[in-house]
C-alpha positions, 0 to 999 in steps of 0.5 A: 189474815182476815177476822174470819181466819181467826173466827175459823181459828178458835171455833177449831181449837173450842171444838178440839178443848171440848172434843179433849174435856168429852173424851177424859174421862173415858179415857181414863176409866178405859184406860186403866180398866184395859191397864190393870184388869185382866177379864174374858173378851178383853182383845175385842174391847180394845179392839172396838175402842181404837175402831176408828184409829184404822176405818176411814173419816168418811166411813165413821162419820157415815157410822155417826150419821147412820147412828144419830138419824131418827130411825137411829138407835141414838135419833130419838136423844142426840139427833138433833144434835146433828149439822151442829156444833156439837157434832163438830164435837163427837167427830173430833172425839170419836176419832181422836179418842183410840190416841188418847186410850191408847197413850192413857193405858200405858201411864197407867200401865207403867204406874207400879202394882205394889204402890196401889196394892200398899195405898189399899192395904193402907186403907185406901178406896179404890176411888182414892188411891186412883187420885192420889197413887194411880193418877199423879203417876201416870200423868204424863201418858194421861198428857201425851193423849190429850195433846195428841187427841187434840191435834188430831181432833182439831185436823178432822176432814172427814167425819166432820164434813159428814155429821157437822156439815161445812157451814160457815159461821157455825160448824165450818172448821181449819179443814173443811174451811181448808177443804172449800176455799180449795174448792171454790178456787181461794188459794189464797185462803187457804193457803192462810188456814194450811199455815195455821193448821200446821202451825198448831198442829206442829205446837200440839206434837212438839209439846208431847214429844217433849213430855214424852222425852222427858217421862224416858229421860226419868 
């Protein structure tokens, strides 16, 4: 393993961690809302939020490119993010968000509603009830969602290559770097990145499986 492989690994891990941090507040907000609230159009809202899971990643990347382009609806405020490391974070976040949302929703749905009701009847605010009752009890589901979202984010290729490009030492990740090496005939370099991806992805999924088993044993 040469230094460029380690640099690529650390950049990919950083993108994965930042994407998780970006997603987490939205996953908690929408996960709890979808688990607790009943409202007209709920199925439509949930379908929109999980839609990236069922689309080709390249299609997701193309939609993001159109949205962030200078003439797009978000181009004026965020157009300068294209083809930067932040664009790789956006791609990883959008593609992997449904995983975190699903598990956060399941975590909150498993919290008995009566506990929240008792907390409110004792004078606790909704915010304190959330932080002191609901989130601690839903933490396993949220944690599993974080790990799976991280594993999906660091393996993202399609959307990342569209809006961040494959710029060595800047936006290149394990997935895009692996494909670039394959296309250039660097089979040994591609194989090394495949091994690194395998180790990191396996570790994240294994931890999530152990966490889900622990939740099931309770």
